[in-house]
C-alpha positions in Angstrom: 0.0 0.0 0.0 1.5 3.4 -1.0 0.9 5.9 1.8 1.7 8.8 -0.5 -1.3 8.0 -2.7 -3.8 7.6 0.1 -6.3 10.3 0.0 -7.8 11.7 3.2 -11.5 12.1 2.9 -13.0 15.3 4.3 -15.4 13.1 6.3 -12.4 11.7 8.2 -11.2 15.2 9.3 -12.3 16.4 12.7 -14.9 19.1 12.4 -14.2 22.1 14.5 -16.9 23.0 17.0 -19.3 25.6 15.8 -19.1 29.1 17.2 -21.5 30.0 20.0 -24.6 31.9 18.7 -26.1 33.8 21.6 -24.5 36.2 24.1 -25.1 33.7 26.9 -23.3 31.0 25.0 -20.4 33.3 24.1 -19.9 34.3 27.8 -20.2 30.6 28.9 -17.7 29.5 26.3 -15.0 32.2 26.6 -15.4 33.6 30.2 -13.0 31.2 31.9 -10.1 31.8 29.6 -10.6 35.6 29.4 -10.7 35.9 33.2 -7.7 33.5 33.6 -5.5 35.5 31.2 -6.6 38.8 32.8 -5.9 37.6 36.3 -2.5 36.2 35.3 -1.5 39.4 33.6 -2.9 41.9 36.2 -2.5 39.9 39.5 -5.7 41.5 40.9 -9.2 40.1 41.0 -10.8 43.5 40.8 -8.6 44.6 37.8 -9.2 41.2 36.1 -13.0 41.7 36.5 -12.7 45.2 34.9 -10.8 43.9 31.9 -13.3 41.0 31.7 -16.2 43.4 31.3 -14.2 45.5 28.8 -13.5 42.5 26.6 -17.1 41.5 26.5 -18.2 45.1 25.9 -15.7 45.1 23.0 -17.3 42.0 21.6 -20.8 43.5 21.8 -19.5 46.7 20.0 -17.5 45.0 17.3 -19.8 42.0 16.7 -17.1 39.8 15.2 -18.2 36.6 13.4 -16.4 33.4 14.2 -16.6 30.3 12.0 -15.6 28.0 14.8 -14.9 28.1 18.5 -11.1 28.2 18.1 -11.4 31.4 16.1 -13.3 32.9 18.9 -10.8 31.8 21.5 -8.0 33.5 19.5 -10.1 36.7 19.2 -10.9 36.8 22.9 -7.3 36.1 23.9 -6.0 38.9 21.7 -8.7 41.2 23.0 -7.9 40.3 26.6 -4.1 40.9 26.1 -4.9 44.2 24.4 -7.3 45.3 27.2 -4.7 44.4 29.8 -2.2 46.6 28.0 -4.6 49.5 27.8 -5.5 49.0 31.5 -1.8 49.4 32.5 -1.3 52.3 30.1 -4.3 54.3 31.3 -3.7 53.7 35.0 0.1 54.1 34.7 0.5 51.1 37.0 3.7 49.3 36.5 4.4 48.0 40.0 4.6 44.3 40.7 2.5 42.5 43.3 4.3 41.6 46.4 3.9 38.1 47.9 2.1 39.8 50.9 -0.5 41.3 48.5 -1.0 37.9 47.0 -2.0 36.6 50.4 -5.6 37.6 49.6 -5.8 35.2 46.7 -7.1 31.8 47.8 -4.4 29.2 47.1 -4.9 25.5 47.5 -1.4 25.2 49.1 2.0 26.9 49.5 3.2 25.3 46.2 0.6 27.4 44.3 1.7 30.6 46.0 5.4 29.8 45.2 4.5 29.1 41.6 2.7 32.4 41.2 5.6 34.2 42.8 8.1 32.6 40.4 5.9 33.1 37.4 5.8 36.8 38.2 9.5 37.0 38.3 10.0 35.4 34.8 10.9 37.6 31.9 7.9 39.1 30.1 8.2 37.0 26.9 8.4 33.8 29.0 5.5 34.8 31.3 3.3 35.8 28.3 3.6 32.5 26.5 2.9 30.5 29.7 -0.2 32.7 30.5 -1.6 32.2 27.0 -1.0 28.5 26.7 -1.7 27.3 30.2 -4.2 29.9 31.6 -5.7 30.8 28.2 -5.7 27.3 26.8 -4.3 28.4 23.4 -2.3 26.2 21.1 1.1 27.3 19.9 -0.4 28.5 16.6 -3.1 30.5 18.3 -0.7 32.0 20.9 1.6 33.0 17.9 -1.3 35.0 16.4 -1.8 36.8 19.8 1.9 37.5 20.3 2.7 38.3 16.6 5.4 35.7 16.1 5.7 32.3 14.5 4.3 29.1 16.1 7.8 27.8 16.2 8.9 30.8 18.2 6.1 30.2 20.7 7.2 26.5 21.1 10.8 27.7 21.7 9.7 30.4 24.2 7.5 27.8 25.9 10.3 25.3 26.2 12.6 28.0 27.6 10.0 29.3 29.9 9.3 25.9 31.4 13.0 25.3 31.9 13.4 28.7 33.5 10.4 28.2 35.8 11.6 24.7 36.7 15.1 26.1 37.5 13.6 28.8 39.7 11.4 26.4 41.6 14.3 24.0 42.3 16.5 26.8 43.6 
């Protein structure tokens, strides 16, 4: 059997999930990743909630059309990152959150607190790729669209970020 001549039938391809139709479905589908990215970037529940509202208001204003759920996930991730940047710019807030300030966040255990602390201390390009892939649930290709780089660059950054985080946690 010649593998090069085998044709893949369209019916064999996995069909992407359809995009949500109503506003309730949109919020239910994308709310968790929008909030997770905003919280990871801003380190404050109140600020993350403000950005969360701004992202969904932006969705209502712009009324983008998605052909599948993944397109929507990329759009919402980009919008969240952009709103976080605008939040910092307008508020002129560039300070980092101290570990004492993070005490108010409910952690399951001390390991989670240490992980957040070490994540905050990573370089921006490493922190961003981890936030988008782990908290935002994006693939390397989708994160590349958000970050404006190639999927290969995202994979390399992700590998380096994991190694840097592991090194920091073992120290």
